[in-house]
C-alpha positions as a printed NumPy array, in Angstrom:
array([[ 42.87 , 136.113, -38.429],
       [ 43.274, 132.46 , -39.54 ],
       [ 45.149, 129.944, -37.381],
       [ 48.856, 129.455, -38.135],
       [ 49.029, 125.853, -39.484],
       [ 52.283, 124.963, -37.74 ],
       [ 52.633, 121.98 , -35.35 ],
       [ 52.042, 123.083, -31.801],
       [ 55.502, 122.015, -30.738],
       [ 56.98 , 124.725, -32.926],
       [ 55.823, 127.279, -30.265],
       [ 57.192, 125.437, -27.214],
       [ 59.708, 127.322, -25.064],
       [ 62.33 , 125.514, -24.175],
       [ 81.298, 126.136, -23.459],
       [ 83.656, 126.301, -26.184],
       [ 83.12 , 127.596, -29.796],
       [ 84.165, 125.537, -32.81 ],
       [ 84.273, 127.805, -35.847],
       [ 84.605, 125.965, -39.223],
       [ 87.139, 126.923, -41.848],
       [ 84.231, 128.11 , -44.043],
       [ 83.005, 130.332, -41.23 ],
       [ 86.452, 131.909, -41.038],
       [ 86.199, 132.553, -44.746],
       [ 82.679, 133.847, -44.393],
       [ 83.773, 136.275, -41.599],
       [ 86.593, 137.696, -43.655],
       [ 84.919, 138.039, -46.993],
       [ 81.178, 138.626, -46.581],
       [ 81.351, 141.539, -44.129],
       [ 78.334, 140.044, -42.367],
       [ 80.274, 139.148, -39.286],
       [ 82.452, 141.026, -36.943],
       [ 84.754, 140.518, -33.952],
       [ 83.464, 138.182, -31.27 ],
       [ 83.057, 140.941, -28.594],
       [ 79.344, 140.899, -29.101],
       [ 76.762, 139.151, -31.165],
       [ 74.065, 136.533, -31.075],
       [ 74.245, 134.008, -28.215],
       [ 73.284, 130.486, -29.232],
       [ 72.733, 127.609, -26.707],
       [ 71.807, 124.047, -27.207],
       [ 70.948, 122.796, -23.672],
       [ 70.615, 119.095, -23.189],
       [ 71.771, 118.324, -26.802],
       [ 74.553, 115.742, -26.805],
       [ 75.172, 115.755, -30.565],
       [ 76.974, 118.332, -32.649],
       [ 74.989, 121.33 , -33.839],
       [ 75.593, 122.641, -37.39 ],
       [ 74.399, 126.096, -38.405],
       [ 74.189, 126.859, -42.147],
       [ 73.526, 130.14 , -43.889],
       [ 70.652, 129.378, -46.233],
       [ 71.407, 132.164, -48.712],
       [ 75.082, 131.295, -49.365],
       [ 74.519, 127.613, -48.541],
       [ 77.734, 127.492, -46.437],
       [ 78.333, 126.177, -42.974],
       [ 78.635, 129.063, -40.54 ],
       [ 79.657, 127.139, -37.445],
       [ 79.617, 123.774, -35.822],
       [ 79.711, 123.314, -32.078],
       [ 79.053, 120.632, -29.471],
       [ 75.702, 120.32 , -27.741],
       [ 75.543, 121.913, -24.244],
       [ 78.005, 124.538, -25.381],
       [ 77.16 , 128.26 , -25.657],
       [ 78.574, 130.264, -28.543],
       [ 78.514, 133.904, -29.561],
       [ 77.992, 134.38 , -33.202],
       [ 79.361, 137.825, -34.214],
       [ 77.171, 139.443, -36.89 ],
       [ 76.595, 142.779, -38.58 ],
       [ 73.367, 142.043, -40.546],
       [ 70.341, 139.783, -39.99 ],
       [ 69.96 , 136.701, -42.095],
       [ 68.287, 133.21 , -41.894],
       [ 70.183, 130.127, -40.766],
       [ 69.351, 126.455, -40.823],
       [ 69.966, 124.322, -37.725],
       [ 70.889, 120.611, -38.01 ],
       [ 71.607, 118.413, -35.022],
       [ 73.704, 115.235, -35.343],
       [ 72.355, 112.718, -37.776],
       [ 68.767, 113.888, -37.41 ],
       [ 67.193, 114.514, -40.826],
       [ 64.959, 117.263, -39.434],
       [ 66.2  , 120.798, -39.773],
       [ 64.905, 124.067, -38.358],
       [ 65.184, 127.607, -39.616],
       [ 66.228, 130.459, -37.315],
       [ 66.606, 134.26 , -37.838],
       [ 70.101, 135.259, -36.963],
       [ 70.637, 138.823, -35.712],
       [ 73.486, 141.042, -34.561],
       [ 72.135, 140.689, -30.96 ],
       [ 69.85 , 138.369, -29.152],
       [ 69.714, 134.843, -27.791],
       [ 68.537, 131.466, -29.081],
       [ 68.08 , 128.167, -27.186],
       [ 67.939, 125.116, -29.433],
       [ 66.475, 121.764, -28.289],
       [ 65.181, 118.519, -29.656],
       [ 61.706, 117.27 , -28.809],
       [ 60.613, 113.751, -27.975],
       [ 59.837, 113.091, -31.626],
       [ 63.435, 114.185, -32.577],
       [ 62.169, 117.378, -34.236],
       [ 64.027, 120.621, -33.548],
       [ 62.694, 123.932, -32.14 ],
       [ 63.903, 127.083, -30.478],
       [ 62.486, 129.363, -27.802],
       [ 61.496, 132.246, -30.193],
       [ 58.214, 133.123, -31.932],
       [ 60.246, 134.671, -34.79 ],
       [ 61.687, 131.249, -35.568],
       [ 58.297, 129.611, -35.391],
       [ 57.073, 132.102, -37.934],
       [ 59.955, 131.692, -40.354],
       [ 59.355, 127.918, -40.336],
       [ 55.621, 128.518, -40.787],
       [ 56.465, 130.593, -43.92 ],
       [ 58.672, 127.876, -45.268],
       [ 56.315, 124.948, -44.554],
       [ 53.09 , 126.782, -45.486],
       [ 54.547, 127.845, -48.857],
       [ 54.902, 124.172, -49.885],
       [ 51.474, 123.312, -48.503],
       [ 49.849, 126.194, -50.356],
       [ 51.487, 125.214, -53.649],
       [ 50.538, 121.601, -53.29 ],
       [ 46.968, 122.517, -52.424],
       [ 46.657, 124.659, -55.57 ],
       [ 48.818, 122.569, -57.825],
       [ 46.053, 121.576, -60.212],
       [ 44.816, 125.062, -60.728],
       [ 48.34 , 126.538, -61.112],
       [ 49.345, 124.123, -63.842],
       [ 46.042, 123.899, -65.743],
       [ 44.751, 127.481, -65.865],
       [ 45.41 , 129.452, -69.048],
       [ 44.978, 132.75 , -67.227],
       [ 48.522, 133.315, -65.866],
       [ 47.493, 136.604, -64.224],
       [ 45.119, 134.644, -61.957],
       [ 48.118, 132.628, -60.716],
       [ 49.904, 135.844, -59.711],
       [ 46.751, 137.165, -57.991],
       [ 46.392, 133.903, -56.078],
       [ 49.908, 134.246, -54.678],
       [ 49.557, 137.976, -53.994],
       [ 46.406, 137.301, -51.934],
       [ 48.175, 134.566, -49.991],
       [ 51.125, 136.962, -49.352],
       [ 48.752, 139.522, -47.803],
       [ 47.157, 136.902, -45.605],
       [ 50.567, 135.785, -44.285],
       [ 51.558, 139.425, -43.736],
       [ 48.562, 139.688, -41.336],
       [ 49.714, 136.535, -39.567],
       [ 53.139, 138.065, -38.945],
       [ 51.61 , 141.374, -37.832],
       [ 49.496, 139.569, -35.292],
       [ 52.717, 138.615, -33.404],
       [ 54.352, 142.086, -33.841],
       [ 54.493, 142.692, -30.081],
       [ 56.742, 139.655, -29.655],
       [ 59.031, 140.499, -32.564],
       [ 61.97 , 142.851, -32.893],
       [ 61.987, 145.339, -35.822],
       [ 64.68 , 143.371, -37.623],
       [ 62.737, 140.13 , -37.124],
       [ 59.621, 141.661, -38.613],
       [ 61.481, 143.034, -41.601],
       [ 63.155, 139.681, -42.244],
       [ 59.876, 137.794, -41.935],
       [ 58.1  , 140.154, -44.362],
       [ 60.949, 139.788, -46.844],
       [ 61.019, 135.989, -46.547],
       [ 57.226, 135.836, -46.971],
       [ 57.565, 137.811, -50.215],
       [ 60.658, 135.977, -51.427],
       [ 59.261, 132.44 , -50.942],
       [ 56.047, 133.203, -52.99 ],
       [ 57.682, 135.344, -55.693],
       [ 60.426, 132.797, -55.92 ],
       [ 57.938, 130.158, -56.862],
       [ 56.32 , 132.448, -59.444],
       [ 59.749, 132.884, -61.006],
       [ 60.244, 129.126, -61.109],
       [ 56.779, 128.761, -62.634],
       [ 57.545, 131.281, -65.345],
       [ 61.222, 130.605, -66.101],
       [ 61.494, 126.85 , -65.599],
       [ 58.024, 125.309, -65.783],
       [ 56.316, 127.464, -68.43 ],
       [ 59.497, 128.792, -70.068],
       [ 57.817, 132.11 , -70.666],
       [ 59.648, 134.867, -72.562],
       [ 61.08 , 137.571, -70.253],
       [ 58.863, 140.208, -72.008],
       [ 55.709, 138.364, -70.943],
       [ 53.469, 140.51 , -68.773],
       [ 53.335, 137.662, -66.265],
       [ 56.635, 138.808, -64.83 ],
       [ 55.476, 142.343, -64.026],
       [ 55.225, 141.237, -60.352],
       [ 59.066, 141.544, -60.114],
       [ 58.663, 145.331, -59.704],
       [ 57.237, 144.611, -56.24 ],
       [ 60.294, 142.669, -55.114],
       [ 61.978, 144.757, -52.348],
       [ 65.711, 145.537, -52.368],
       [ 68.453, 145.39 , -52.988],
       [ 69.46 , 145.373, -49.33 ],
       [ 71.163, 142.965, -46.941],
       [ 67.975, 141.007, -46.437],
       [ 68.206, 139.543, -49.942],
       [ 71.114, 137.413, -48.746],
       [ 68.574, 135.203, -46.965],
       [ 66.933, 134.336, -50.372],
       [ 69.255, 135.76 , -53.079],
       [ 67.769, 133.817, -56.019],
       [ 64.541, 135.917, -55.99 ],
       [ 66.542, 139.127, -56.683],
       [ 68.986, 137.403, -59.013],
       [ 66.086, 136.109, -61.135],
       [ 64.64 , 139.632, -61.153],
       [ 67.871, 140.927, -62.571],
       [ 67.928, 138.171, -65.224],
       [ 64.382, 138.929, -66.354],
       [ 65.251, 142.693, -66.51 ],
       [ 68.364, 141.855, -68.462],
       [ 66.564, 139.653, -70.977],
       [ 63.773, 142.229, -71.507],
       [ 66.415, 144.598, -72.807],
       [ 68.981, 142.301, -74.416],
       [ 66.675, 139.508, -75.661],
       [ 69.28 , 136.763, -74.862],
       [ 72.008, 136.169, -72.359],
       [ 75.045, 135.401, -74.495],
       [ 77.891, 136.492, -72.222],
       [ 78.43 , 135.512, -68.586],
       [ 80.868, 138.412, -67.949],
       [ 78.313, 140.809, -69.441],
       [ 75.636, 139.585, -67.061],
       [ 78.068, 139.942, -64.186],
       [ 78.498, 143.581, -65.318],
       [ 74.69 , 143.949, -65.35 ],
       [ 74.605, 143.014, -61.678],
       [ 77.306, 145.541, -60.927],
       [ 75.529, 148.304, -62.82 ],
       [ 72.242, 147.744, -60.989],
       [ 73.511, 147.182, -57.437],
       [ 75.28 , 150.18 , -55.848],
       [ 76.425, 148.338, -52.77 ],
       [ 79.614, 146.403, -53.776],
       [ 79.178, 143.767, -51.057],
       [ 75.636, 142.932, -52.162],
       [ 76.662, 142.967, -55.834],
       [ 79.622, 140.647, -55.08 ],
       [ 77.294, 138.336, -53.159],
       [ 74.78 , 138.1  , -56.005],
       [ 77.545, 137.44 , -58.495],
       [ 78.888, 134.621, -56.284],
       [ 75.408, 133.13 , -56.053],
       [ 74.953, 133.383, -59.813],
       [ 78.22 , 131.572, -60.496],
       [ 77.46 , 128.99 , -57.753],
       [ 73.971, 128.28 , -59.262],
       [ 75.476, 128.001, -62.747],
       [ 78.188, 125.616, -61.584],
       [ 75.644, 123.542, -59.706],
       [ 73.434, 123.345, -62.814],
       [ 70.427, 125.19 , -61.349],
       [ 67.394, 124.829, -63.56 ],
       [ 67.038, 128.65 , -63.648],
       [ 70.2  , 128.871, -65.678],
       [ 69.759, 125.876, -68.001],
       [ 69.941, 128.101, -71.193],
       [ 73.234, 129.52 , -69.964],
       [ 74.964, 126.218, -69.068],
       [ 76.509, 125.958, -72.51 ],
       [ 78.293, 129.33 , -71.969],
       [ 80.379, 127.976, -69.041],
       [ 83.625, 126.269, -69.724],
       [ 87.119, 126.314, -68.16 ],
       [ 88.35 , 129.275, -70.224],
       [ 85.328, 131.457, -69.419],
       [ 85.407, 130.478, -65.685],
       [ 89.147, 131.304, -65.38 ],
       [ 88.523, 134.645, -67.012],
       [ 85.733, 135.36 , -64.511],
       [ 87.968, 134.407, -61.637],
       [ 90.412, 137.053, -62.854],
       [ 87.603, 139.652, -63.257],
       [ 86.326, 138.932, -59.791],
       [ 89.729, 138.902, -58.074],
       [ 88.72 , 141.793, -55.806],
       [ 85.318, 140.331, -54.934],
       [ 84.368, 139.992, -51.257],
       [ 83.487, 136.441, -52.156],
       [ 86.404, 135.535, -54.309],
       [ 87.517, 132.628, -52.1  ],
       [ 84.03 , 131.083, -52.259],
       [ 83.851, 131.608, -56.018],
       [ 87.335, 129.846, -56.256],
       [ 85.963, 126.962, -54.151],
       [ 82.993, 126.316, -56.459],
       [ 85.146, 126.961, -59.589],
       [ 87.53 , 124.251, -58.388],
       [ 84.603, 121.8  , -58.251],
       [ 83.821, 122.636, -61.862],
       [ 87.346, 122.564, -63.125],
       [ 88.184, 119.112, -61.741],
       [ 85.205, 117.589, -63.637],
       [ 86.269, 118.861, -67.001],
       [ 87.132, 116.706, -70.039],
       [ 90.619, 115.169, -69.74 ],
       [ 90.803, 115.454, -65.939],
       [ 91.545, 112.282, -63.971],
       [ 88.27 , 110.835, -62.624],
       [ 87.972, 110.538, -58.861],
       [ 88.772, 106.996, -57.84 ],
       [ 85.816, 106.301, -55.639],
       [ 84.651, 103.007, -54.092],
       [ 81.235, 101.454, -53.966],
       [ 79.602,  98.361, -52.447],
       [ 78.192,  95.587, -54.654],
       [ 75.002,  93.821, -53.537],
       [ 77.   ,  90.932, -52.148],
       [ 79.029,  93.272, -49.926],
       [ 82.158,  93.235, -52.128],
       [ 83.852,  96.595, -52.536],
       [ 84.53 ,  97.824, -56.139],
       [ 86.851, 100.71 , -56.951],
       [ 86.499, 102.753, -60.171],
       [ 90.168, 102.079, -60.739],
       [ 89.495,  98.349, -60.948],
       [ 87.764,  99.089, -64.313],
       [ 90.709, 100.832, -65.894],
       [ 90.975,  99.777, -69.496],
       [ 87.196, 100.007, -69.923],
       [ 84.971, 102.84 , -70.99 ],
       [ 82.675, 103.412, -68.008],
       [ 79.219, 104.96 , -68.095],
       [ 78.058, 106.022, -64.616],
       [ 74.382, 106.551, -63.72 ],
       [ 74.057, 108.225, -60.312],
       [ 70.595, 107.668, -58.961],
       [ 68.393, 106.877, -55.908],
       [ 65.34 , 104.843, -55.247],
       [ 63.459, 108.002, -54.166],
       [ 64.306, 109.912, -57.386],
       [ 61.371, 109.711, -59.833],
       [ 63.259, 111.108, -62.81 ],
       [ 66.048, 108.58 , -62.159],
       [ 63.496, 105.72 , -62.338],
       [ 61.968, 107.177, -65.511],
       [ 65.356, 107.198, -67.269],
       [ 66.586, 103.924, -65.833],
       [ 65.069, 101.731, -68.654],
       [ 66.884, 103.895, -71.19 ],
       [ 70.168, 103.32 , -69.471],
       [ 69.5  ,  99.596, -69.323],
       [ 68.574,  99.473, -73.032],
       [ 71.833, 101.306, -73.863],
       [ 73.747,  98.872, -71.663],
       [ 72.287,  95.87 , -73.471],
       [ 73.656,  97.134, -76.761],
       [ 77.179,  96.878, -75.276],
       [ 76.605,  93.732, -73.161],
       [ 78.898,  91.653, -75.277],
       [ 81.683,  94.19 , -75.413],
       [ 84.313,  93.427, -72.808],
       [ 85.666,  96.937, -72.597],
       [ 82.504,  98.748, -71.556],
       [ 80.982,  98.942, -68.067],
       [ 77.692, 100.471, -67.01 ],
       [ 77.769, 101.463, -63.305],
       [ 74.401, 102.198, -61.58 ],
       [ 75.564, 104.123, -58.528],
       [ 72.897, 104.446, -55.807],
       [ 73.302, 107.384, -53.439],
       [ 70.417, 106.235, -51.177],
       [ 70.984, 106.772, -47.447],
       [ 69.525, 103.305, -46.771],
       [ 71.307, 100.238, -48.123],
       [ 68.272,  98.138, -47.395],
       [ 66.012, 100.261, -49.623],
       [ 68.593,  99.792, -52.401],
       [ 68.707,  96.018, -51.882],
       [ 64.886,  95.807, -51.811],
       [ 64.639,  97.71 , -55.041],
       [ 67.284,  95.499, -56.738],
       [ 65.335,  92.348, -55.861],
       [ 62.934,  93.259, -58.599],
       [ 65.05 ,  95.427, -60.91 ],
       [ 68.407,  93.754, -61.376],
       [ 69.747,  93.766, -64.931],
       [ 72.789,  91.672, -66.003],
       [ 73.985,  94.311, -68.425],
       [ 74.743,  96.753, -65.638],
       [ 76.767,  96.697, -62.389],
       [ 75.003,  98.026, -59.261],
       [ 77.01 ,  99.86 , -56.644],
       [ 75.971, 101.539, -53.352],
       [ 77.617, 104.742, -52.152],
       [ 75.58 , 105.611, -49.017],
       [ 74.308, 109.215, -48.96 ],
       [ 76.701, 109.722, -51.883],
       [ 75.731, 113.203, -52.805],
       [ 77.132, 114.337, -49.432],
       [ 80.283, 112.324, -49.632],
       [ 83.605, 112.868, -51.476],
       [ 81.961, 111.05 , -54.425],
       [ 79.35 , 113.774, -54.714],
       [ 81.687, 116.583, -54.011],
       [ 84.437, 115.495, -56.406],
       [ 82.052, 114.924, -59.25 ],
       [ 79.996, 118.128, -58.461],
       [ 76.81 , 116.118, -58.163],
       [ 74.098, 118.506, -56.937],
       [ 71.09 , 116.738, -58.463],
       [ 70.161, 113.327, -59.862],
       [ 69.993, 111.567, -62.15 ],
       [ 73.522, 112.415, -63.034],
       [ 75.348, 110.747, -65.937],
       [ 79.002, 110.713, -66.838],
       [ 81.445, 108.939, -69.062],
       [ 85.024, 107.906, -68.161],
       [ 87.561, 106.701, -70.802],
       [ 89.806, 103.673, -70.758],
       [ 92.649, 105.632, -69.079],
       [ 90.345, 106.785, -66.168],
       [ 89.973, 110.259, -67.605],
       [ 86.723, 112.207, -67.706],
       [ 85.113, 112.333, -71.16 ],
       [ 81.94 , 114.151, -69.985],
       [ 80.745, 114.663, -66.411],
       [ 77.628, 116.582, -67.383],
       [ 75.665, 114.272, -69.743],
       [ 72.068, 115.438, -69.726],
       [ 70.315, 112.13 , -70.508],
       [ 70.886, 108.611, -72.1  ],
       [ 70.736, 109.011, -75.856],
       [ 72.064, 107.886, -79.211],
       [ 74.633, 110.664, -78.855],
       [ 76.017, 109.016, -75.733],
       [ 76.276, 105.656, -77.569],
       [ 78.32 , 107.473, -80.32 ],
       [ 80.563, 108.858, -77.523],
       [ 81.152, 105.357, -76.173],
       [ 81.939, 103.936, -79.611],
       [ 84.323, 106.825, -80.264],
       [ 86.177, 106.131, -76.998],
       [ 86.352, 102.401, -77.768],
       [ 88.023, 103.105, -81.038],
       [ 90.854, 105.003, -79.516]])
């Protein structure tokens, strides 16, 4: 057996519960949690910061509690959670089960760990997936033999299965099942991305035949739902040719999943990914508008996840044409605060970007060229809103990249603030246009273009 390429520290052993509103929602609608009479005990000895536990499948906060406290997380089914402590950037995956105990701690280098081999293994699966893909990147994206890519990943899946099996004596049955599922899901998930997003292969291409090997549907898929959701999409497209109706695809999920709770969960994830502009659903973005979404909310009124669907729908609905733009504030390079409302009377183009975002930097010259065309027009403003978490990195970048035709603003860690939430910004670059009255013209502009210039001229003429 090969050595597990995980840092050695990942194998080190190491009062009151604060349940978030979303956790209460999750308990009531997902049927994954039960009364607090029993469940998984979680401790964070010697941790002074708050501990946040997120469900990675639904991407919702399960619970938040103070370090040194002990909580009991009531559960029905196993899943995978993500641990975050205070302001540390490092996160750590953990297998959550109906019974058992976890002790969380931070190490001297501020990394996180727990006292369980199962958690070391699930983090190994996550980290080694990325390492494996990066190591084989040239081959994956240059070979013309697509079957060889599938065989490469299949062989790696088998090797990792052996690594998991080597620790079987220290794993519960539910931990082993979850690890084997996650091993499969991580690798097949990349193959789906490779086919659907990178190569844009037709669904009938033989490349996708590996989807028949994807296990489920069962409760484990909630830890990595996109892999089964994409399987359903490929199967749908193989029969229908195109996906022209969102309600019809929701019906396809219902028809192929007998368990209502699992079906409802996958439909929630589908709508969430669509609203958040997941690249898997780019061809379907044009099908989503306020009318369609309101109809879906009615159709899914009895869904176990209706409240979560409503939450994401609200994010989408408040960013539609004609809605009042969120009046955010940003910091100018000299420290002055600028509010969007200060620009009322002007047509405002907003480029949300960050210094670490390569696509943002590639498109930045296009935005600047567009801004120069309107530089002499007093009623147009181009805001370059940085969402970096470091103000100094932003300032350093601007020392060599300042352009008089644009206004640079800093909204620290903006994707995780009200700015990001109210504008439904889940990826960058993100472009939007606000009219002279402070109303949204378009919050989902794909890229700077002549079409955007025409939109600006049209708004100026009103």
